[in-house]
N, C-alpha and C positions, 0 to 999 in steps of 0.2 A: 433971506439968503442964509443968515447964521443959523436958523432953524433947520434948513435942508441940510447944512454941514454937519450939525450935532447928529441928526439922524442917520446920515451917512456912516459917521463914526461909531454909532451904537451898532448898526448892522455889521460893520466891519469887525467889530469886537466879537459879537456872537459867532461869526463866520470863523474867526480865528480860533475861538473855544471849540467850536464844533469839529474843525479840522484837527486840532490837538487830541481831542478825545477819539477821533476815528483812527488817528495815527497810533495811539496807545493800544487800541483794541486789536491792531494787527501786528503787534509785537509777537516774537516767536515764544511758545510756552516753555516753562522750565524743563530741563531734562528729567525723565521719569527715574524714580528711584529703583535700584535693584540691589540684591544681596549678593556678594562675591565671596568666594573662598578658594584657598590655593589647594591643589590636589593633595590628598593624603598619601604619604609614603608608607608602604607596608610589605612585609615579607609574604611572599604568595606561593602557593603550590597549586599548579593547575589540576584538575581531575577530569577524567572522562567517565560518563555514566552509561551503564547498561542495564538491561532487564534480563533477568534469569530466573532459575527456579532451584528449590533445594532438592538434593538427591541423598538417599541414605548410603552410607559407606557398605553396609551389609544388608542384604535382603535374603532371607532363608525361607524356603518352603518347607514345612514340616510334614514329611511322608513317612509311612511305615515301611520298615524293612522286611517284616514278616507279615503274613496274613493270619488274622484272627478276629475275634469279636471284641470290640472296644469295650472295656470295662468301667473306665472312670476318667473324667476330665478334671485336672488339678489346678485350673487357672480361672481368673475372671476374664471375659471378653474385654480386650483394650487395655489390659494391665501391663505394667513394666515388669519384665521377667529377667532374671539373672542368668548368665551362662551356667548351666548345669542343672537348673531347676527342673523339677519333674512336670511334665505338661500332660501326657496321656498314659494310661495303662491299658495294655491288651491282656485278655485272659492268659494267665501263665500256665494252667495245668497242662495242656497238651504239650508245652514245650519243656515242662519239668519232667513229664513221662518220658519224653524222647531223650533227655539228658540222662535219666536214670538208666534206660535201656542201653545208651551209649557207653555208660561207665561199666555196666554189666559186661557187654561185649569186649570192653577194654580189659577188664579182669581176666575174662577167659582167654584173650590172646596173651596176656602176660603170662599165664599158667602154661599155655601151650609153647611158648617160647622157652620157658624153663625146662619143660619136659624134652623138647628137641635138643637144647644144648647139652643136657645130661647124656641123652641118647648117642648124640655125636661124640661125646668124650669116650663113652664106652666103645664105640666102633672104632675110634682112633686106636685104643688098646688092642682091640681084637684084631685089626688089621696088622698091627705091628707083629702080633703072634701068628699071622696068617691063619687066624680062625675064621674070618668071613672074607668074602670076596670083595674085589674093588667095586664091583656094581653095587653091592650092599652098602658100602661105605658112601658111595656117591648118592645113593637114594636118601640116606639120613642126612646128608649134607644139604640136599635139596629141600627136605622137609623142615630143616632148621632156618634156611633162608625163607621159604614161605611163611613160616611162623613169625619171623621178624617183620615181613612185609605186612603180614595181617595186624601186627601190633601197631605199626606206624599208621595204618588206615584206621584203626580203632582210636588211637589217640587223636587223630584229625577229626574223627566223627564227634568225640567228646568236646573238642574245642568248638567245633560248628554248633553243637547243642547248647553249650554255654553261651555262645554269642546270640543264638536265636532267644535264649532266655532272657539275656540282657536287652535285645531289641524289643522285648514286650514293654519296656519302660522307655518312653520317648521324652528326652531331656532337651532343653533349649541349648542350641550350639553357640549362640551369642546372646549378648545382653542388648536388650531393646523394648519396643512395644510390640505386643502380639495382638493380632487381629481377632476376629471373632472365629469361634470353632466352627468347622464346616460339616462335622459329624457328631451325631448324639450318641451316648453310651448305648450299647446294645446291638449297634450296626456292625455288619461284617467289614472289616478293613482289608483292603488288598494291598500287599506289600510286595517287596522284591526290588529288581533293578530294571524292569521293563518300564515303558512309558504309560501303563494303565494304573499306575499306583494311585491310591487314595489321597487327595490332599486334605490335611486335617487342619492346617492354620498357616499363617504367615507371620515372620517376625522381621521387623525393620530396626535396625540400630538408629539411635537419635543423638548420641553425644559422644564424640564430636560428629558433626555433619557437613556434608559437602554442598557447595553452591556452584552450579555450572552456568557459563554464559559464553556468548561468542563475540569475537572482536575481528575487525578487518586486518588485512596483511599490513597496512601501514602502521596501525596501532601496535601490533605485535612487534614489529621492528623497533618502534620507539621505546616500548617497555623493555625490550632486551637490551637495548643500548643504555638506557637509564641504570639498569640493574647490572650491567656488565661488570664484572670485577675480575676478569681473568679466569673465571670458572668454566667449566665444561658447559657447552651450550644447553644441555637439557636441564640443567640445574640453575641457570641464571635467574630464572623468575621465582624461585622457590621460597625466597624471603620477602617477596615484594608485599607490603601491607595493602590491604583493602578495608573499605568501610562500606556498611550496608544498612539500608532501612526497609522496613515492611511497608506495604502499601497504604496502611493507615497511620504511619508515623511522619513526623515534620522533618526530621534530621537524621543524619546519618550516625547512628549511635552504637551499632554493632560493629566489632572489629574482628578481623582474620588475617589469613595470609594465603597467597597463591601457592599451591602445592603441585599443580601439573598444568601442562598445556599440550594439546594433541600434537602428533608427529606429521600431519597432513593437513594441508588447507583444502576445504571443501571447494571444488572447482566450480559448482553450481552457484555458490553464493558468494565465494571469495572471502570467506570467513574461517576462522579456526577455533575449535572449542578450547575454552580455559576453565579451570577449576580451583576454587578456594575452599579452604578448611576452617570452620568456624566451631567454638565451643557453644554447646546447647545444653548447659546443665539442668534447666528448667523445663526443657521440652517445648520451648516457644515455637521453634522452627519445626515444620512438619515436611516430610519429603513430598514433593509435588507443589509446594507453596511458592508463589511468585514474590520477587522483591526487586529492589534496584541496588546496584552496587556501583561504587565509584573507585577508579584505579588511578594513581598518581600518574599524570601525563607529562610532567616537566620536573626538572630539578627546582629547588627553591630559589626564588629571585625576588629583587626589590621592585615593586611596581608602584604605579601611580594610580589612584583611585579617586573617583568623583561620585557624588550622589547620583544614583540611577535616574532621578526626576530630572537632573540637569541635562539630560541627553535628548536631543531633538532628532526628528527623522525628516529626511528629504528624499522621498522615494525609497531606495534601497539603501542609501547611505545615511550615516549617523554623524552628527556634529554637536558641537558645544559652542556657546558664546563666550568669548574672552574679552575683558576690558583692558585696553592698553593704558599706557601712562597718561595720555591726554583724555581719558575716560570716553574712548571711541569703542564701540562694538565691533569685533572682528569675529567671523565664523570660521571655526577650524573642523575640518572633517577628522574623524577618529576611527580607530580600529578597536572593536570592544573585545574584552576578555570575559572571564567569568564573573558571576555575581557573588559578592561576598557580603551577606547580609543586605543592607540598604545601598551598598557602594558597589560600583562597577569598575573592574579593572579596564584601564585605558592602554592598550598595547602600543600604539603609536598615535601621533598627531598633536600632542600637547607637551609642555614643558612643565618642570616642577615649579617654576615661579609665575606661572600663568594665573591671572585672577579669573577664575570661573564663575559665571552667572549661575547660581544655584537657586534662586528665587527671583521671579518676575521674568521669566523667559519670554512671556507673551508681550511684554512691553519693550523688549530689545529687538533691534533691526540693525542688520549689517551697515556699518558706517554711520550709525546714529549716536548721538551723545547720550549719556547715562549719568545718573548720580549714584556712584557705587557706595555701598555700605558693607564693611567687613562683617562677615557672619559672626554672631555672639556679641557685637558692639551695640552701643545705645542707639536708639532711633534717631533719624536724622531730624533736624529742627522742624517744627510744625506738625509732627506726628506725636500723638499721645503714647505714653509708655505701654507696650503690649499690643498695641494696634498694628495692623499690616499696612504696608505702603498701599497708596491708592492703586486700584487696578487688579488686586487679586491677593489670595492668601497665601501662606507659606508654602503650601503644596502645588501652587499654580506653576504650570509649565509655560 
């Protein structure tokens, strides 16, 4: 009997130990560790980005004003030319001959005027003495007037001949980069003011240079209100600064100012053309080249920013996980702003004192408990220095 009782006690003891062990294994696991940080306060200026292209301020087609044979080209294709530089020479000899002939005719006209003036003076005295008739006096008066008119015509012919001689040298009207020559020396060049004149080359100015882009009506109103300082409407945007980057550049490093916006909104697209002016001393910008421009779209304001990696997505809505005073996770939907480096502007949805989960997003759930660790503090107990919390690396969402 005593043997049965001892056996029963042993079995009961083993059963109690087993039940105790089973109960320990069903205890809740510890709250997962996460890294938290408060939003960063920073002065922010919102920007709007657009794509546009560069446009030369001046673009001039070099065409001859007189017809003749091209004698010489005085530039290298694609070179930078200064205003007044000699570009082309047309054979001057026919035009020099025409000028000499016009000067000869002018000398003859001046001599004829001098003779008719003297003859008219004599006729005036003879008329007083009643030596000549009134008709003869009128004839000499008419001859003097004809001689004066011929002199004026000869003077005009000389001036035209001088102009034609000057036009045999074609000079750059603006400073800029010249294209390739279209005509080789020895060819006949057609000049004049008609539409069939010969195109010799093209010059485009490069410094400064313009950048054109289009914005919608709402953006135009916003920019106008931001820059409104009581000025006349057409000059409101003239001092608005812009930043620009080329297609192969990582950041907006080039600066300029808006100098023009169109006076009509395009009804088909609902946009209006704007233009900025940028310095281009090294000739990096080329007319026709594409680039991205950003325009200030808001006044400067203090914003809250969080790491972009701390933002989660739920269909079309964005959210962050916040840890409250009882270490419970709460989900807050947010409205995103612009990206500032690795930080994202949060326009609404969070407070400055919120503890945002910035690491361990995958281990957090709405209403669950977590073990928060301030960003930059020492690792929690049980973690080796430099090791990541269980469940993910620092970049884990």
